[in-house]
C-alpha positions in Angstrom: -25.8 115.6 -45.4 -22.5 114.1 -44.8 -20.6 115.2 -41.5 -17.1 116.9 -42.9 -16.2 118.2 -39.3 -13.0 116.0 -39.4 -12.0 117.2 -42.6 -11.8 120.9 -41.6 -8.3 122.2 -40.9 -7.3 125.5 -39.3 -5.9 128.4 -41.3 -4.1 131.3 -39.6 -4.4 134.5 -41.4 -3.1 137.9 -39.8 -3.5 136.2 -36.2 -7.4 135.4 -37.2 -8.1 131.7 -37.3 -10.6 130.2 -39.6 -11.7 126.5 -40.0 -12.0 125.7 -43.7 -12.5 122.4 -45.9 -9.5 122.1 -48.7 -9.5 120.6 -52.1 -7.7 117.7 -53.3 -5.7 120.0 -55.7 -4.7 122.1 -52.3 -3.7 119.0 -50.6 -1.6 117.8 -53.2 0.0 121.3 -54.0 4.0 121.3 -53.9 4.7 122.6 -50.0 6.7 126.1 -50.0 10.7 125.5 -49.1 13.0 128.2 -47.9 15.4 128.6 -50.8 19.0 128.0 -50.3 21.0 131.6 -50.5 23.8 129.6 -52.0 22.3 128.5 -55.1 21.4 131.3 -58.0 18.3 129.6 -59.5 16.3 131.2 -62.7 12.7 133.0 -61.5 11.7 132.7 -65.0 12.5 130.5 -68.3 15.0 131.6 -70.7 18.5 131.3 -72.0 21.8 132.2 -70.9 23.5 135.1 -73.0 26.7 135.5 -71.0 28.8 134.0 -68.3 30.9 136.6 -66.7 32.5 134.3 -63.9 34.4 131.1 -63.4 34.5 128.2 -60.8 36.8 129.5 -57.9 36.5 133.1 -58.6 35.9 135.5 -55.5 33.0 137.9 -56.5 31.8 141.1 -54.5 28.0 141.5 -53.6 26.1 143.1 -56.6 28.6 142.2 -59.3 27.1 141.0 -62.3 27.5 137.2 -62.9 25.5 136.3 -65.8 23.0 137.6 -68.4 19.7 135.9 -69.1 17.5 136.4 -72.0 13.6 135.8 -70.9 10.9 137.1 -72.5 13.0 139.4 -75.1 14.4 141.2 -72.1 18.0 140.6 -70.8 18.2 140.5 -67.3 21.5 141.1 -65.6 21.9 138.2 -62.7 24.0 140.0 -59.6 25.8 138.3 -56.9 23.4 138.5 -53.7 26.5 138.9 -51.1 30.3 138.1 -51.5 31.3 134.8 -52.2 33.4 132.0 -54.1 32.1 130.5 -57.1 31.7 127.0 -56.4 30.0 125.5 -59.7 28.2 126.9 -62.9 25.8 124.5 -64.0 24.6 126.3 -67.6 26.6 127.3 -70.4 26.5 130.1 -72.8 23.5 129.2 -75.0 21.6 127.4 -72.6 17.7 127.4 -72.5 17.0 126.8 -68.9 13.7 126.2 -67.2 12.1 128.0 -64.1 14.1 127.2 -61.0 16.7 126.4 -62.7 19.9 126.1 -60.3 22.4 128.1 -62.7 25.4 128.9 -60.0 26.0 127.4 -56.4 28.2 129.4 -54.1 30.7 128.4 -51.4 
């Protein structure tokens, strides 16, 4: 039998430590990165229906900045906090993929 002791990794789940073997697929996965709060990203593929802001505009938290059509549902994307629109990377009618940076905030 092959010795896998050097291939074991420590996993911590709810403060309990586990020694486990991982798969090649798991080792090659894209690592999680903390998102930048100054980027408004799409969480699902869809189409841009309407954009309600322009670059340089001061926007209050909770204000609707654009409408996205995804899976036959219109989603109002709201500003997460008060800020100024730095750039808009999409236009009305664009079909966008998941995780696309739609708007940058200063």
